[in-house]
C-alpha positions as CSV (number, residue, x, y, z in Angstrom):
1,X,0.0,0.0,0.0
2,X,2.9,2.4,0.7
3,X,4.4,1.7,-2.7
4,X,1.0,2.3,-4.4
5,X,0.5,5.5,-2.4
6,X,3.9,6.9,-3.2
7,X,3.4,6.0,-6.9
8,X,0.1,7.8,-7.0
9,X,1.5,10.9,-5.2
10,X,4.4,11.0,-7.6
11,X,2.2,10.8,-10.7
12,X,-0.3,13.3,-9.3
13,X,1.5,16.4,-10.7
14,X,1.6,15.5,-14.4
15,X,-1.9,14.1,-14.1
16,X,-3.3,17.3,-12.6
17,X,-1.3,19.4,-15.2
18,X,-2.9,17.3,-18.0
19,X,-6.4,17.8,-16.6
20,X,-5.9,21.6,-16.1
21,X,-4.5,22.2,-19.5
22,X,-7.1,20.0,-21.1
23,X,-9.9,22.1,-19.5
24,X,-8.2,25.4,-20.5
25,X,-7.6,24.5,-24.1
26,X,-11.0,22.8,-24.5
27,X,-12.7,26.1,-23.5
28,X,-10.7,28.1,-26.0
29,X,-11.9,28.3,-29.6
30,X,-8.3,29.0,-30.9
31,X,-7.3,25.4,-29.8
32,X,-9.6,23.7,-32.3
33,X,-8.7,22.8,-35.9
34,X,-11.4,21.3,-38.1
35,X,-13.4,20.7,-35.0
36,X,-10.7,18.7,-33.3
37,X,-8.9,19.8,-30.1
38,X,-5.2,20.4,-30.8
39,X,-4.2,19.4,-27.3
40,X,-5.5,15.9,-27.7
41,X,-3.8,15.2,-31.1
42,X,-1.6,12.1,-31.4
43,X,1.5,14.3,-31.6
44,X,1.1,15.4,-28.0
45,X,2.7,12.4,-26.2
46,X,5.6,12.3,-28.6
47,X,6.4,16.0,-28.3
48,X,6.1,16.0,-24.5
49,X,8.5,13.0,-24.3
50,X,11.0,14.6,-26.7
51,X,11.1,17.9,-24.8
52,X,11.1,16.2,-21.4
53,X,14.2,14.1,-22.3
54,X,16.2,17.3,-22.9
55,X,14.9,18.9,-19.7
56,X,15.7,15.8,-17.6
57,X,19.4,15.8,-18.8
58,X,20.0,19.5,-18.0
59,X,18.0,19.4,-14.8
60,X,20.0,16.4,-13.5
61,X,23.3,18.1,-14.3
62,X,22.2,21.2,-12.4
63,X,20.8,19.2,-9.5
64,X,23.9,17.0,-9.1
65,X,26.0,20.1,-8.3
66,X,23.2,21.7,-6.2
67,X,22.9,18.5,-4.3
68,X,26.6,18.8,-3.4
69,X,26.2,22.4,-2.3
70,X,27.4,24.2,-5.4
71,X,25.7,26.1,-8.2
72,X,27.4,25.9,-11.6
73,X,26.8,28.8,-13.9
74,X,29.0,27.3,-16.6
75,X,26.6,24.4,-17.3
76,X,24.9,26.2,-20.2
77,X,28.1,27.3,-21.8
78,X,29.6,23.8,-21.4
79,X,26.6,22.3,-23.2
80,X,26.6,24.8,-26.0
81,X,30.4,24.5,-26.7
82,X,30.1,20.7,-26.5
83,X,27.2,20.8,-28.9
84,X,29.2,22.8,-31.4
85,X,32.1,20.4,-31.2
86,X,29.8,17.3,-31.4
87,X,27.8,18.7,-34.3
88,X,30.9,19.5,-36.4
89,X,32.5,16.1,-35.6
90,X,29.2,14.4,-36.7
91,X,29.1,16.4,-39.9
92,X,32.7,15.6,-40.8
93,X,32.4,11.9,-40.0
94,X,28.7,11.3,-40.8
95,X,28.5,9.4,-37.5
96,X,26.0,10.2,-34.7
97,X,27.9,7.8,-32.4
98,X,31.2,9.7,-32.9
99,X,29.3,13.0,-32.4
100,X,28.0,11.7,-29.0
101,X,31.4,10.6,-28.0
102,X,32.8,14.0,-28.9
103,X,30.1,15.7,-26.9
104,X,30.9,13.6,-23.8
105,X,34.7,14.1,-24.2
106,X,34.4,17.8,-24.6
107,X,31.9,18.3,-21.8
108,X,34.0,16.2,-19.4
109,X,37.1,18.1,-20.3
110,X,35.3,21.5,-19.8
111,X,33.9,20.3,-16.5
112,X,37.3,19.1,-15.3
113,X,38.7,22.6,-16.2
114,X,35.9,24.3,-14.2
115,X,36.6,22.0,-11.2
116,X,40.3,22.7,-11.4
117,X,39.7,26.5,-11.3
118,X,37.9,26.0,-8.0
119,X,40.3,23.3,-6.6
120,X,43.7,24.7,-7.5
121,X,42.9,28.4,-8.0
122,X,41.1,28.6,-4.6
123,X,38.5,30.9,-6.3
124,X,35.0,30.9,-4.9
125,X,32.7,28.6,-6.9
126,X,30.5,31.4,-8.1
127,X,33.5,33.3,-9.5
128,X,35.0,30.1,-10.9
129,X,31.9,29.1,-12.8
130,X,31.1,32.6,-14.1
131,X,34.7,32.9,-15.3
132,X,34.4,29.5,-17.0
133,X,31.2,30.6,-18.6
134,X,32.8,33.7,-20.2
135,X,35.8,31.6,-21.4
136,X,33.6,28.8,-22.9
137,X,31.4,31.4,-24.6
138,X,34.4,33.1,-26.1
139,X,35.6,29.7,-27.4
140,X,32.3,29.3,-29.3
141,X,33.5,32.1,-31.6
142,X,36.8,30.4,-32.2
143,X,36.2,26.7,-32.8
144,X,35.3,25.7,-36.3
145,X,35.5,29.2,-37.6
146,X,32.9,30.5,-35.2
147,X,30.1,29.2,-37.4
148,X,28.4,27.1,-34.8
149,X,26.4,24.2,-36.2
150,X,23.5,24.6,-38.6
151,X,22.9,21.5,-40.7
152,X,23.3,18.7,-38.0
153,X,19.7,18.7,-36.7
154,X,18.2,18.7,-40.2
155,X,20.2,15.6,-41.3
156,X,18.0,12.6,-40.5
157,X,20.8,10.0,-40.1
158,X,22.8,12.3,-37.8
159,X,20.0,13.7,-35.6
160,X,18.8,10.4,-34.3
161,X,19.5,11.3,-30.7
162,X,17.1,14.2,-30.9
163,X,14.1,12.1,-32.1
164,X,12.2,9.1,-30.9
165,X,13.3,6.4,-30.1
166,X,17.0,7.4,-30.3
167,X,16.6,10.2,-27.8
168,X,16.0,7.7,-25.0
169,X,19.7,6.4,-25.3
170,X,21.4,9.7,-24.1
171,X,18.6,10.3,-21.6
172,X,19.0,6.9,-20.0
173,X,22.8,7.3,-19.9
174,X,22.4,10.7,-18.2
175,X,20.0,9.2,-15.6
176,X,22.3,6.2,-15.1
177,X,25.3,8.5,-14.5
178,X,23.4,10.5,-11.9
179,X,22.1,7.4,-10.1
180,X,25.5,5.7,-10.1
181,X,27.3,8.8,-8.7
182,X,24.7,9.8,-6.1
183,X,23.6,6.3,-4.8
184,X,26.4,3.9,-5.6
185,X,29.7,5.8,-5.1
186,X,31.5,6.8,-2.0
187,X,32.0,10.3,-3.3
188,X,28.3,10.7,-3.9
189,X,27.5,9.9,-0.3
190,X,30.3,12.1,1.0
191,X,29.0,14.9,-1.1
192,X,25.8,14.9,0.9
193,X,27.8,15.4,4.1
194,X,29.8,18.3,2.6
195,X,26.6,19.9,1.3
196,X,25.1,19.8,4.8
197,X,28.2,20.9,6.7
198,X,31.4,21.5,4.7
199,X,33.6,22.2,7.7
200,X,32.4,19.1,9.6
201,X,32.9,16.9,6.5
202,X,36.5,18.1,6.0
203,X,37.2,17.7,9.8
204,X,36.2,14.0,9.7
205,X,38.6,13.3,6.8
206,X,36.6,13.8,3.6
207,X,38.8,15.0,0.8
208,X,36.8,17.9,-0.7
209,X,39.0,18.2,-3.7
210,X,38.5,14.6,-4.9
211,X,34.8,14.9,-4.2
212,X,34.5,18.0,-6.4
213,X,36.6,16.4,-9.2
214,X,34.4,13.3,-9.2
215,X,31.2,15.2,-9.2
216,X,32.2,17.4,-12.1
217,X,33.3,14.3,-14.1
218,X,29.8,12.9,-13.8
219,X,28.3,16.3,-14.4
220,X,30.3,16.4,-17.7
221,X,28.9,13.0,-18.8
222,X,25.3,14.2,-18.2
223,X,25.9,17.6,-19.9
224,X,27.5,15.7,-22.8
225,X,24.2,13.8,-23.2
226,X,22.3,17.1,-23.1
227,X,24.6,18.5,-25.7
228,X,24.0,15.7,-28.2
229,X,20.3,16.0,-27.8
230,X,20.4,19.8,-28.1
231,X,22.5,19.8,-31.3
232,X,20.2,17.2,-32.7
233,X,17.2,19.5,-32.3
234,X,18.5,23.0,-32.8
235,X,20.8,25.3,-34.8
236,X,23.6,26.1,-32.4
237,X,25.2,29.5,-32.7
238,X,28.1,31.2,-30.8
239,X,27.0,32.8,-27.5
240,X,28.3,35.8,-25.5
241,X,27.5,38.0,-22.6
242,X,26.5,35.1,-20.2
243,X,23.6,34.3,-22.6
244,X,24.2,30.6,-22.0
245,X,23.1,31.1,-18.4
246,X,19.7,32.0,-19.7
247,X,19.6,28.7,-21.5
248,X,20.5,26.9,-18.3
249,X,17.9,28.7,-16.2
250,X,15.2,27.8,-18.7
251,X,15.6,24.2,-17.5
252,X,15.9,24.9,-13.8
253,X,12.3,24.9,-12.8
254,X,12.0,21.0,-12.8
255,X,15.0,20.9,-10.5
256,X,13.2,22.6,-7.6
257,X,9.8,21.1,-8.4
258,X,11.4,17.7,-8.6
259,X,12.9,18.1,-5.1
260,X,9.4,18.5,-3.8
261,X,7.8,15.7,-5.9
262,X,10.7,13.4,-5.1
263,X,9.8,13.4,-1.4
264,X,7.3,10.7,-2.4
265,X,10.0,8.6,-4.1
266,X,13.5,9.9,-4.8
267,X,15.0,13.0,-6.4
268,X,15.8,11.5,-9.8
269,X,12.2,10.2,-10.2
270,X,10.9,13.6,-9.0
271,X,12.9,15.5,-11.6
272,X,11.7,13.1,-14.4
273,X,8.1,13.5,-13.4
274,X,8.4,17.3,-12.9
275,X,10.0,17.5,-16.4
276,X,7.0,15.7,-17.9
277,X,4.5,17.8,-16.1
278,X,6.2,21.1,-17.1
279,X,6.4,19.9,-20.8
280,X,2.6,19.2,-20.7
281,X,2.2,22.8,-19.5
282,X,4.4,24.1,-22.3
283,X,2.5,22.0,-24.9
284,X,-0.8,23.5,-23.6
285,X,0.6,27.0,-23.8
286,X,1.8,26.4,-27.4
287,X,-1.8,25.3,-28.2
288,X,-3.0,28.6,-26.8
289,X,-0.3,30.5,-28.8
290,X,1.4,31.5,-25.6
291,X,4.4,29.2,-25.9
292,X,6.9,31.9,-26.6
293,X,7.6,35.5,-25.5
294,X,6.7,37.4,-22.4
295,X,3.4,35.8,-21.7
296,X,5.0,32.4,-21.3
297,X,7.5,33.8,-18.9
298,X,4.7,35.5,-16.9
299,X,2.6,32.4,-16.8
300,X,5.5,30.1,-15.8
301,X,6.6,32.6,-13.1
302,X,3.1,32.8,-11.6
303,X,2.8,29.0,-11.7
304,X,6.1,28.4,-10.0
305,X,5.4,31.0,-7.3
306,X,2.0,29.4,-6.7
307,X,3.6,25.9,-6.6
308,X,6.2,27.0,-4.0
309,X,3.7,28.9,-2.0
310,X,1.6,25.8,-1.8
311,X,4.5,23.5,-1.0
312,X,5.8,25.9,1.6
313,X,2.5,25.9,3.4
314,X,1.7,22.2,2.9
315,X,2.5,21.5,6.5
316,X,0.2,24.2,7.8
317,X,-2.5,23.0,5.4
318,X,-2.2,19.4,6.6
319,X,-2.4,20.6,10.2
320,X,-5.5,22.7,9.5
321,X,-7.2,19.8,7.8
322,X,-6.3,17.5,10.7
323,X,-7.7,20.0,13.2
324,X,-10.9,20.4,11.2
325,X,-11.3,16.6,11.0
326,X,-10.7,16.3,14.8
327,X,-13.4,19.0,15.5
328,X,-15.8,17.2,13.2
329,X,-15.2,13.9,15.0
330,X,-15.9,15.5,18.4
331,X,-19.1,17.1,17.1
């Protein structure tokens, strides 16, 4: 019964999101084409899954560092630069597998560089990752003539990892890398101690430097998977002015929502479920022609604030309901 209860609680968010968006789109005349509701078209599950896979990969990379008490601003720049390298390698070799390997190799190398700035430079993590972001963005204008990648995603035999069912391979690898590090490695378990109390962790003998290095290696693997999916779905252009941080922040909502949803199961499941729920919301907004621009940001912002207001007051709400139930029993 506990397993069934936890499963139902975990699936509650995407189910509610589907019902809400179905009701909203069904009441709007703009969401009908030839008398059929766009939201219920057969393309909906496919599009939600494709978008959710990308979101899961980036969200896991962000959460792996947050889980260990660090926020990495360079994740977006890492992903974009790795995507450019992977895309050009794929175009030159006509091999999506070599493109994926290039994405992972580049991302791991960039992540190791970011970690070394913090470990050996003794620079605060925020300064280290912002500096790494600026460096990686400048490199996007230097590698491969500064042309980015334009034809990779439109080449069917190369873009297999951005479409079903090929997209499941990098997504599963990213999930596996996260689970292995967090739940099955000593460094993953030590990272929890350092995140809760860094001084105490170091005092009991935990080597913070090796922990940081290991966590960034696994983060690089996950970001490499995100990069191959990204280049398989988009034209990738050089970036500047910390614009890659905006790309990263666009995927951060499922991280915090997944933390709450994951209370009923575990954080990785929470992030996956949160990503699916958010993509259902995005699909509904697209049906309403609100999927881009200021309105989408406003709606997403209001939704996230409402979600956190509810989750923050959940304990008080439960206490109030219990009190009302007790009064009713006495009556």
